N, C-alpha and C positions, 0 to 999 in steps of 0.2 A: 504494500500500500504506500502510495506517495504521501498520503495524509492519514493520520490516526484519528478516527471519528471519536468525538467526545462531546458531552453535553455540559455546558458551563452554567453554574448558578450565578445569576446577575441581579437578583432582587436587592435593590437599594445599593448596588455597586456603582461606583463612579466610572462613567464611560465617556469617551471623547469622540465626537464626529467632526472631522475637519472638512468643511464644505457646506454650502447653503442652497444647492440646487435640487433638482428632482431626484437625482441619484442619492444624495445625502438624505432626502426626505424618506425614501424607501427604507434606508438603513435605520433611520430614527424610529419609524413605525415598528420594525422588528424588535429593536432593542427596548422600546417602550412596552411592547407586549410581554417581554421577559422581565419587566420590573426594574430596568436599569435607571440609575440616577444620571440624567444626560446633560452634557454640555456640548453645545454646537459652536464651533469657532469658524466664523466667516464674515467678511466685510458686509455681505448682503445675504438675505435669506428669502425663500419663496413665501408666498402669501400664507400657505398652510403652516409652515414653520413659524411665521410671525404670529399666527393665531395661538399656536401652542405656547410660544414664549409669553404672549399676553395673558394666557390662562395660568401661567406659572408651572407649566408641565415640564419645562426644561430651562436651563440657563443658556444665555447667549453671550458670546464674547465677540463683538463686532470689530475684529482686528485681524491682522495677518499672522500666520503661524510662527511661533517661536518654540524652540525645542523644550523649553522649560515647562510648557503647558501639558506635557504628557505625564509629569510627575504625579504619582498617587493614583493613576488610572488603572482600572482592572482590565480595560479593553480599549483599543483605539481603532478608528476607522478613518481612512483617507478617501474622500469622495470628491476631490476637486477635478477640474478639467486641465490642470497643469501638472505634467508628470514631474517636473522639478520640485514642486511643492510636495507632491505625494512621496517623492524620494526622501525629502527632508523629514516628513512625518514618520515614514518607515524606519529610517535610520535612528531617529530619536527614540522611538518606541523599543526597537531592538536593543539599543544601548542599555535600556533599563529592564530588559527581559519582559516587556509587556506585549502580549499578543496583539498583532496589528494586521488589519486587512486593508489592502489597497484595491479598490473596486476594479474588476476586470484586469488586474495585473498580478497574476500569481507569483511572478518573479520577485515582487517587492513584498509579498504577503507571507506572514508566518502562520496564518490560518485563513480558511476560505469560508464564506457563508453558503450553506447548502440550500437547495430547494426544500421547502418545509411543508409537511402535511400535518396540520394542527388539529389534533383531537384531544386537547388537553384534558387530563394530565398525560395522555398518550401523545407523543410527538415523534414523527418520523422524518429523518433527514436524508436527502439524496444528493450525491455529489459526483461530478465527473473529474474531480481533482483540478478544477479550473480550466480544463482543456476544452470542453464543449458545454458551456452552461445551458444552451438550448436543449441538449439531450437530457440533462438533469431535469429541466422543466417539463419535458415531454413525459419522462418517467413519473414525475410527480402527478401530472394530470391523469395518467393511467391509474395510479394508486388512489387518487382522490375519488375516482369513479367506482372503485371496488371496495373501498373501506368505509363502512357505514359511519355516519355521523354519531351514531349511538355508541361507538367504541369509547368515546370520551366518558359517557355515563358509566359504561362498564368498568373502565379503569378507576373511576372515582368510587364506585360501589365496592370493587375488590379491595381498594386501599383501606376501607373501613374494617374489613375482616382480616387484614394482613396479620396483625399481632395475634389474633385468636387462632388462626390457622397455624402460625408458627409455634404457638404453645401446644396445640393439639398433636402435631406431628414432630417427633424428635429429630428425624433426619431429613436432609435436603431432598433426597430422591422421593420420599413419600409426599412431601409438600408439593413438589413439582407435579407429580402425577395427580394429586388432588386438584390442583389449580387447573391442569389441562382438562380434566373431566368437567369441572365447573364452567370453564370459559368456552367449552365447545358443546355445551348441553342446554337444557331448557332454562336453567337459571340465567344464562347469558341472554337468551332470547327474551325472557321476561323483562330484564333490565332495559334492553335496547328498545323494547316496545312500550316503555313507560310504566310497567307494572312492578314497581320497585318493592311494594309491600309483599307481593306474592314471591318475588325473588328472595327477599330477606327471610321469609318463612321457610322456603325450600333450602336456603343456605344453612339455616339453623338445624334443620333436619339432617342435612348431609354431614354436618360437623358432629352431630350426636351419634350417627350410625356408621361413620366411616371406619374402615379397618385400619389398625395401626400400621400394618404392613400389606400393601396392595399385592394381589396375586400377579405372578409373572405370566408371560405369553410369548409366543414366537410368531413373527410375521415373515413369511416367505415372499419376498418382493421381487418382481421382474424389473430389472433396471433398463430393459430394452437394449438395443444394439450399440448404444454409446452416446448418442446425442442427448444431452439433458432435456432438450425441448420435447423429446418424445416420451418422457415419463408421464404416467397417469397422475391425476390429482391425488388419488388415494395413496399412490406410492410416495409422492412428495410429502404428504401429511404424515405418514408413518415414519419416514426418514427423519422428520423433525421431532418425533416423539420418542424414538427408541433410546434406551439406556446404553446398549452395547450393539455394535455392528460387526457381523462376520462377513467378510468379503474376500473375493479371489481375484486372480489376475485378469479376468474377463470384464471386470468393472472398470470403466474409464475413470481416470483421476478426477475429471470434471464432475462426475456424479458424486464422488465422495465429498466434494466441497459443499454439497447440499445437505449432508447429514448434520444433525445437531452438533454444534461446536464442542460441547463438553461430553459427548457420548464417547465411550471407550471403543476403540477400533481394534479388531483382531483380524490379522491377515491369515487366511486359511488357504493360501494360494494353491491352485490346482492346475497343473499342466500335465500332459501325458507322461506317465512314469516318473513324475517329480512332484509329489504331493507334500506340501508343508505339513498337513494333517491328513491321515487316511480318512475316508468317508465315514467310517464307523466312529472315529474319534470326534469328527465334526458333529455327528448326530448326538453323541453323548454330551458334548460341550453345550449344545443348545438345551438339552434336558437339564443339565446342572445349573446353567445361568438362569433359566426360567424358574427353576425350583427355588432359587434364591430371591424370587420376587422381582426379577428384572425383565424388562421388555426387550426382547431380542429381535433384531432385524437381520434376517439372512438375505443379504443383497446379492442377487444373481444376475449375471449378464443375460440379456435376452428374456426368455420366458422360463419360469421354474419347471414347467411340465413339458418342455420341449428340449430333451437332452440336457436338462438341468439337474437331474437327480432329485427333483423336488418330491417325487413320489416316495423315494426311499427315506427321505428325511421326515416327512410327515407320518410315515408308518411308525417310526420310532417315537415321535411325539405322541401319537395316538396311543401307543402301547403303554406309555408312562403317564397318561392322563394330562398332558400339557396342552392348554388351550392354544390353538394356532389359527392363522388366517393366511390364505394364499391370494396374492395380488398379481394377476397376470401382467405380462409386459409384451411389447412388440417383439416377436421372436426374431432372432438375428437374420434368418433367411429372408423374411419379408422386408426388414429394414435394409439389408445389404442390396437385395435385388432392386428395391424401389430407388435407392440413392445411386445405384449404378446404371439405371435405365435399362434393366433386364427384366421384362415381365415374366413371371414364373409360368403363366399360361397365356396362350395367344392362339386364336383360331387358325392362323396360318402356320403355326410352329408346334404347339404342344397343347394337348387336351387334358393332361394330368400333370401333377407334380408330386414327387416323392422326396421326403426328407430321410436321410440316413446318417448314421454316425460313422466316422472313418475307422473305428475299431470297437470291438466288443469289450466286455469287462475283462476278458482274459488276454486282450491285446491282439486278437486275430482280426482278420478282415473277411471272414467267411460270410459274405452277404448273399442275398437272394439275387444272384446275377441274372438269371432268365427274366426276372421281373424288372430289373434295373436297366436292361439293355433293349427293352421294347422300344419301338419307334414312337414318334409323336408324344414324347413326354420330357419333362425336365427333372433332373436329379440334382438335389442340393446336398452336399456332403459337409456335415459338421465335423470339426476336429479331425480333418483329414490332411492337414498340412504336412506333418512329418511322414505320412504314408503316401504322399501324392504320387510318387513314382510307381509304387506297387498298385495303387488304386487305378491309375490310368492304364497300366499294363493289363490289369484284370478286366477292365472295361473292354479293351481291345481283344484280349484273349477269349472273351465270351461273346464276341460277335459285333461289338460296337465299332463302326468304322474309325480308323485312326485319325481321320480329318474331321471328326465330330467337334464342333465348337465347344470350347471350355473356357472358363474364366476363374480367376481367384480375386477375391475382394478383401482387402486388408483394412482393419480399423474402420469398418463401415459406418457411415452417417456422421463421422467426426471430421474435424479439419485435417486429420492425417489420412483420410481415406485414399486408397490407391486401388485402381482396378486394372488388372492385366488380362488381356484376352489372347487366346491362341487356340490350340486343338488338344485333343487327348494326347497326341504324340509330342507336342512341343511344350505343354504346360509344366511338366516337372523341371525342365531346363530354365524356363522363365522364372519359376519360383526360386530356383537356386541363384540365377544370375542377377535378379533384382533384390535378393536378400529379403524376401517376404517372411514376415514373422507373425505369430499369433497376437491378437485374435484375427482369424481369416476364415473365409468360407469358399468352397469350390462349387461352381455351378456348371453342369454339363447339359448340353442340348442346343438346338438351333436357335433358341431365343437369345443366346449370347450374341448372335450376329446383329441384334438390334441395339446393342450398347453404343456403337458409334453414332447412331442417329438419335437415340433417346436419352443419352447421358446428359444430365442437367446440373449435377452437383460438383463433380470432379472430372478432370480429363481422363479418358481411357487410354492406357498404353497398349498399343497393338503389337503383340509379339510375332515372331516368325511363324510361318505356317507349319514347318516340320522340325523335328529334332535336329536334322542335319543343318537346316538353315540357322537354328539357334546356336549350334556349335560353331558355325562359320562366323556368326556375329560375335 
């Protein structure tokens, strides 16, 4: 972060605004709303500022800036149209370690004023680090449209019960879970609808009947193919609630940034023949953590029930009586194909699609080859990268033409996405020469020929037609 976000208490704090025009007026309004004791320094002021001065709402120094004027100030704002004056204000404030903002000049500022969504006592600040203030305002406008005005009432209501909830629950985790249940349930709805008496009665009942130690649960959440924008709303909500997160190497780093900041993160990385934790150990870890009263997020790339071993995991949870929930995600095949411009079915190319895994539990690739080599279908191979040469050879050995179009898609739907197209004969050499690494999917079928025309997200790399051409390259 270029700037550390912080909320500063300014009630009755001395603050100086240098400048008397419309820009200074906007800053004065914000600082007044925060309760600051304001001084405006400028030879002339706008009519609205003059009215504030006349009403005694702020002090006016009708003079040119002198460095001594910053002494004793909690905060300083330079809002003149003369950069040399703004430079003097900035230098004087920094000399005394006073936070200073020079409007529209991040270089001279030690803090910047964010775009603000005011639902006091709930306040939300949005900043682009001074780079693109218009973008921060656009984000603010979107947030204004989706955050009810009643959130301010809800924040004030919750503040009244804060000490009692703290006394009722000894540990932080129990308090947090209690508040999450309150703020996402009927009590919150009652407050925001103006039925505060009803909300207070329900709150009293919740406090009286709440368990000292909430029960644990496990959420199996499909993180999708990698792009955070493809998460479901439910997935994002649970990612923000979980106490501990179990994730593997198929979960993009960008997705982990959306998990609650103070949640414990446990890497249970799984790659072929290289498991940080064996599957059975992962199953037992989820049982143990949930039994301790923790809410466990099992975050899986793609969809938990499509080659994600979700079925194996919930079997163990069910056997131990652990509550669980499964949140589906966009399976990697759909995400990769869509972002690579390769329709999985197409009336001119394929009337069916088959998903297979590149290897079985025992490491073999003994697949139903007669079914996989039928014409007019698309085959998507999960976890087939390390076995690509054997897989392609098996396709050919079981009757699939060597020139059948094939593609590999690496880090699908993310900014690192790369699509390589070739044939069954040339694909293994392409994977090797381009250094393709997991996560990656292989697609086999004539629909791959559409990638050149339909790719919209990332450029497609066209490989050589044959293995010999690849070797010559």
